C-alpha positions as CSV (number, residue, x, y, z in Angstrom):
1,M,53.9,-36.1,-27.7
2,K,52.6,-39.3,-29.2
3,I,52.8,-40.8,-32.7
4,D,49.0,-40.5,-33.1
5,E,49.3,-36.8,-32.6
6,L,51.9,-36.5,-35.2
7,R,49.7,-38.5,-37.7
8,L,46.8,-36.3,-36.9
9,F,48.7,-33.1,-37.5
10,A,50.1,-34.4,-40.8
11,A,46.5,-35.3,-41.8
12,V,45.3,-31.8,-41.0
13,A,48.2,-30.3,-43.0
14,R,47.6,-32.4,-46.0
15,A,43.8,-32.0,-45.9
16,G,44.1,-28.2,-45.4
17,G,41.4,-28.2,-42.7
18,M,40.2,-29.6,-39.4
19,S,36.9,-30.9,-40.7
20,Q,38.4,-32.6,-43.7
21,A,41.1,-34.3,-41.6
22,A,38.4,-35.3,-39.1
23,S,36.4,-36.9,-41.8
24,Q,39.4,-38.8,-43.1
25,L,40.4,-40.1,-39.6
26,G,36.9,-40.9,-38.4
27,L,37.1,-38.4,-35.6
28,S,35.0,-35.4,-34.6
29,Q,36.2,-31.9,-35.7
30,P,36.3,-30.6,-32.1
31,N,38.7,-33.5,-31.1
32,V,41.0,-32.7,-34.0
33,S,41.0,-29.0,-33.2
34,R,41.7,-29.8,-29.5
35,A,44.6,-32.0,-30.5
36,V,46.2,-29.3,-32.7
37,R,45.8,-26.8,-29.9
38,G,47.5,-29.2,-27.5
39,L,50.5,-29.5,-29.9
40,E,50.7,-25.8,-30.1
41,D,50.6,-25.4,-26.3
42,T,53.3,-28.0,-26.0
43,L,55.6,-26.4,-28.5
44,G,54.7,-22.8,-27.5
45,V,54.2,-21.7,-31.2
46,S,51.3,-21.4,-33.6
47,L,51.3,-24.2,-36.1
48,V,48.3,-23.2,-38.2
49,T,46.3,-20.1,-39.2
50,R,42.6,-20.5,-39.5
51,T,41.1,-19.2,-42.8
52,G,37.6,-19.2,-44.3
53,R,38.5,-22.3,-46.3
54,G,40.3,-24.3,-43.6
55,V,43.8,-23.8,-42.2
56,E,47.2,-22.8,-43.5
57,L,50.5,-23.8,-42.0
58,T,52.6,-21.1,-40.4
59,A,56.4,-21.2,-40.9
60,S,56.7,-23.1,-37.6
61,G,53.9,-25.5,-38.9
62,E,55.8,-26.2,-42.1
63,R,58.9,-27.1,-40.1
64,F,56.8,-29.3,-37.6
65,M,55.1,-30.9,-40.6
66,A,58.4,-32.1,-41.9
67,F,59.3,-33.4,-38.5
68,A,56.0,-35.2,-38.1
69,S,56.1,-36.8,-41.5
70,E,59.6,-38.1,-41.0
71,T,58.9,-39.4,-37.5
72,V,55.7,-41.3,-38.7
73,Q,57.7,-42.7,-41.6
74,R,60.4,-44.0,-39.3
75,Y,57.8,-45.6,-37.1
76,E,56.3,-47.4,-40.1
77,Q,59.7,-48.6,-41.1
78,V,60.4,-49.9,-37.6
79,R,57.0,-51.7,-37.5
80,E,57.9,-53.4,-40.8
81,D,61.4,-54.3,-39.4
82,V,59.9,-55.8,-36.2
83,R,57.4,-57.9,-38.2
84,K,60.3,-59.3,-40.3
85,L,62.1,-60.4,-37.1
86,D,59.4,-63.0,-36.4
87,G,60.4,-65.2,-33.5
88,S,63.9,-63.8,-33.1
89,L,63.0,-61.2,-30.6
90,P,64.7,-61.3,-27.2
91,S,62.6,-61.5,-24.1
92,R,64.4,-58.6,-22.4
93,L,66.1,-55.3,-23.6
94,S,68.2,-53.1,-21.4
95,I,69.0,-49.6,-22.6
96,S,71.4,-47.2,-20.8
97,I,71.0,-43.4,-21.2
98,P,73.2,-40.5,-19.9
99,R,72.8,-39.4,-16.3
100,H,70.3,-36.6,-15.6
101,T,68.3,-37.2,-18.9
102,G,65.7,-39.8,-17.6
103,R,62.9,-37.4,-16.9
104,L,62.9,-36.3,-20.6
105,L,64.0,-39.4,-22.4
106,M,62.4,-42.3,-20.5
107,P,58.7,-41.6,-21.2
108,A,59.3,-41.4,-25.0
109,I,61.4,-44.6,-25.0
110,Y,59.0,-46.6,-22.9
111,R,56.0,-45.5,-25.0
112,A,57.6,-46.3,-28.3
113,F,59.0,-49.6,-27.3
114,H,55.9,-50.8,-25.5
115,E,53.9,-50.0,-28.6
116,K,56.2,-51.7,-31.2
117,L,57.8,-54.4,-29.0
118,P,55.1,-55.2,-26.4
119,D,56.4,-58.7,-25.7
120,V,60.0,-57.5,-24.9
121,F,60.6,-56.5,-21.2
122,L,62.3,-53.1,-21.4
123,E,64.7,-51.7,-18.8
124,V,66.0,-48.1,-19.1
125,T,68.8,-47.1,-16.7
126,E,70.8,-43.9,-16.3
127,R,74.5,-44.5,-16.2
128,Q,77.8,-42.7,-16.7
129,A,79.6,-43.4,-19.9
130,L,82.2,-45.6,-18.3
131,D,79.6,-47.6,-16.5
132,S,77.6,-48.0,-19.7
133,S,80.7,-49.3,-21.6
134,A,81.4,-51.9,-18.8
135,A,77.8,-52.9,-18.8
136,L,77.9,-53.6,-22.6
137,A,81.0,-55.6,-22.2
138,D,79.5,-57.7,-19.4
139,R,76.1,-58.1,-21.2
140,A,74.4,-56.3,-18.3
141,C,73.2,-53.8,-20.9
142,D,72.3,-54.2,-24.6
143,V,72.2,-50.6,-25.8
144,A,74.0,-47.5,-24.6
145,V,73.1,-43.9,-25.5
146,F,76.0,-41.6,-24.6
147,Y,77.8,-38.3,-25.5
148,D,80.7,-38.2,-27.8
149,N,83.0,-36.7,-25.2
150,A,83.1,-40.1,-23.6
151,T,86.5,-41.9,-23.9
152,S,85.2,-45.3,-22.9
153,P,86.0,-48.2,-25.3
154,F,82.5,-48.5,-26.8
155,P,81.9,-50.9,-29.7
156,E,80.7,-49.6,-33.1
157,R,79.1,-46.2,-32.6
158,R,76.1,-44.8,-34.5
159,R,75.0,-41.1,-34.5
160,L,71.6,-40.2,-33.2
161,F,71.7,-36.4,-32.8
162,S,74.0,-33.4,-32.3
163,E,73.5,-30.7,-29.8
164,Q,74.8,-27.3,-28.8
165,L,75.5,-26.6,-25.2
166,Y,74.0,-23.7,-23.1
167,M,75.4,-21.4,-20.5
168,T,73.1,-21.7,-17.5
169,G,72.7,-20.0,-14.2
170,H,70.9,-17.3,-12.2
171,K,69.6,-14.1,-13.8
172,R,72.2,-12.0,-11.9
173,H,74.8,-13.4,-14.2
174,L,72.8,-14.1,-17.4
175,G,70.0,-11.6,-17.3
176,T,66.4,-12.4,-18.1
177,G,66.7,-12.7,-21.9
178,S,67.2,-15.9,-23.9
179,E,69.4,-14.6,-26.7
180,P,72.7,-16.4,-27.4
181,I,75.8,-15.6,-25.5
182,T,79.3,-15.5,-27.1
183,L,82.1,-17.6,-25.7
184,A,84.1,-14.4,-25.1
185,E,81.2,-13.2,-22.8
186,C,81.2,-16.6,-21.1
187,A,84.9,-16.2,-20.3
188,G,84.1,-13.2,-18.1
189,L,81.6,-15.1,-15.9
190,P,82.4,-17.1,-12.8
191,L,82.3,-20.7,-14.2
192,L,81.3,-23.8,-12.2
193,M,83.3,-26.7,-13.6
194,F,82.2,-30.3,-13.2
195,S,85.5,-32.2,-12.7
196,N,84.4,-35.2,-14.8
197,P,87.5,-35.5,-17.1
198,P,85.6,-35.9,-20.5
199,Y,83.4,-33.0,-19.6
200,A,86.2,-30.8,-18.4
201,R,88.2,-31.5,-21.5
202,L,85.3,-30.6,-23.7
203,I,84.7,-27.2,-22.0
204,E,88.3,-26.2,-21.4
205,G,89.2,-27.4,-24.9
206,A,86.5,-25.1,-26.4
207,F,87.9,-22.1,-24.6
208,A,91.5,-22.9,-25.5
209,K,90.6,-23.3,-29.2
210,A,89.1,-19.8,-29.1
211,K,92.2,-18.5,-27.3
212,L,90.2,-17.7,-24.2
213,S,90.7,-18.5,-20.5
214,P,87.6,-19.4,-18.5
215,R,87.2,-17.8,-15.1
216,I,86.7,-20.9,-13.0
217,A,85.0,-20.1,-9.7
218,R,84.6,-23.6,-8.4
219,R,85.3,-27.2,-9.4
220,V,82.8,-29.7,-8.2
221,E,82.8,-33.5,-8.2
222,N,79.0,-33.8,-8.5
223,K,77.0,-32.5,-11.4
224,V,73.8,-32.1,-9.2
225,A,75.8,-29.8,-6.9
226,M,77.1,-27.8,-9.9
227,V,73.5,-27.2,-11.0
228,A,72.4,-26.2,-7.5
229,F,75.2,-23.7,-7.2
230,A,74.3,-22.3,-10.6
231,M,70.6,-21.9,-9.6
232,E,71.6,-20.2,-6.4
233,G,73.8,-17.7,-8.3
234,E,77.3,-18.7,-7.2
235,G,78.3,-19.1,-10.8
236,V,77.3,-20.3,-14.2
237,A,77.5,-23.8,-15.7
238,V,77.8,-25.2,-19.3
239,Q,75.1,-27.8,-19.7
240,A,73.0,-29.6,-22.2
241,F,69.5,-28.1,-22.4
242,S,68.0,-31.6,-22.0
243,N,69.4,-31.7,-18.5
244,L,67.4,-28.7,-17.3
245,V,64.2,-28.6,-19.3
246,N,61.9,-28.7,-16.3
247,E,64.0,-26.1,-14.3
248,Y,64.0,-23.8,-17.3
249,E,60.3,-24.0,-17.9
250,N,59.7,-23.4,-14.2
251,R,61.9,-20.3,-14.4
252,E,64.3,-21.7,-11.8
253,I,67.3,-21.3,-14.0
254,Q,68.3,-19.1,-17.1
255,A,69.7,-20.7,-20.2
256,R,71.4,-19.0,-23.2
257,L,72.8,-20.8,-26.2
258,I,76.6,-20.5,-26.4
259,A,77.6,-19.1,-29.8
260,D,80.5,-17.6,-31.8
261,P,81.9,-20.2,-31.5
262,P,79.4,-22.8,-30.1
263,I,80.3,-25.8,-27.9
264,E,78.9,-28.8,-29.7
265,R,78.8,-32.6,-29.2
266,E,77.1,-35.6,-30.7
267,I,74.7,-38.1,-29.1
268,L,75.7,-41.6,-30.0
269,V,74.4,-45.1,-29.6
270,A,76.3,-48.4,-29.3
271,F,75.1,-52.0,-29.1
272,G,76.7,-54.9,-27.2
273,N,78.4,-57.5,-29.5
274,H,75.9,-60.0,-28.2
275,V,72.9,-58.2,-29.8
276,E,71.8,-59.8,-33.1
277,R,72.5,-57.4,-36.0
278,R,69.0,-57.3,-37.5
279,F,67.5,-56.6,-34.1
280,A,70.1,-53.9,-33.4
281,N,69.2,-52.2,-36.7
282,A,65.5,-52.3,-35.8
283,V,66.1,-51.0,-32.3
284,F,68.3,-48.2,-33.6
285,R,65.5,-47.0,-35.9
286,L,62.9,-47.2,-33.2
287,L,65.2,-45.5,-30.7
288,K,65.8,-42.6,-33.1
289,A,62.2,-42.3,-34.0
290,S,61.1,-42.2,-30.3
291,L,63.7,-39.6,-29.4
292,N,62.7,-37.6,-32.5
293,A,59.6,-36.8,-30.5
294,V,61.6,-35.1,-27.7
295,A,64.3,-33.6,-29.9
296,P,62.5,-30.2,-30.2
297,T,62.2,-30.0,-26.4
298,A,65.8,-31.2,-25.8
299,R,66.9,-28.7,-28.6
300,W,68.7,-31.5,-30.4
301,C,69.6,-31.2,-34.1
302,K,69.4,-34.0,-36.7
303,V,72.6,-35.5,-38.1
């Protein structure tokens, strides 16, 4: 999903028709219609209803219009911020993101930063939270995106998004539906527990707070192994939806939102102390704007 597509959809919504928007944008009407259909295919919902006078937004279209407008506005603000930085831009920027999120996050980050900061060499690396913290301290990394269950000594933290976790696994345990699953129902399933301490504390703490005891079938040292066991049907695993988007869309794994109560965490960002403050502020806004484009797919919520 690109910023130009969001601008185009916003123009269609405001103009109330494909032809009117095409005229305003200097495009052909078929190209505008094709772009809107592409967005609908990507999101899996209908965004507009065709009428004799043009188009009307569906309920999903109204929600997406708010998202598109806000994202475009953030991009314009970042563009202005970057212009004001003048010659103070660094030649290189290193961003660390959580493990197993690269396939979803990297394309959006690279697209946005290459468009707005074309002269800055960008490096995006997947790291565990502890490694990201050490990299910031050693100046091997400038920016770190991480989950709030990390206990590493990060510098000042800023919130990006929040997310609710999902119970994932084979249909023999979760069925074929996608409706939410209660934490009490989760307690009765064979749980695969990733032994990473912050992760384990988050999951076990959620069960304990609800006065439930998880039925742990296996503890694993490797998250990839945990996912593989879940896909094979040995047990279920609590995961972020962003970690398994492709597998879910390919129907290789089931995913049901944990509810009543949910298991939640925040996605944060920290900057190294060596990063100039004005540049850090501009990068924060650009990072949030770029990740806004994947937030619906990752099922992240705004904070």
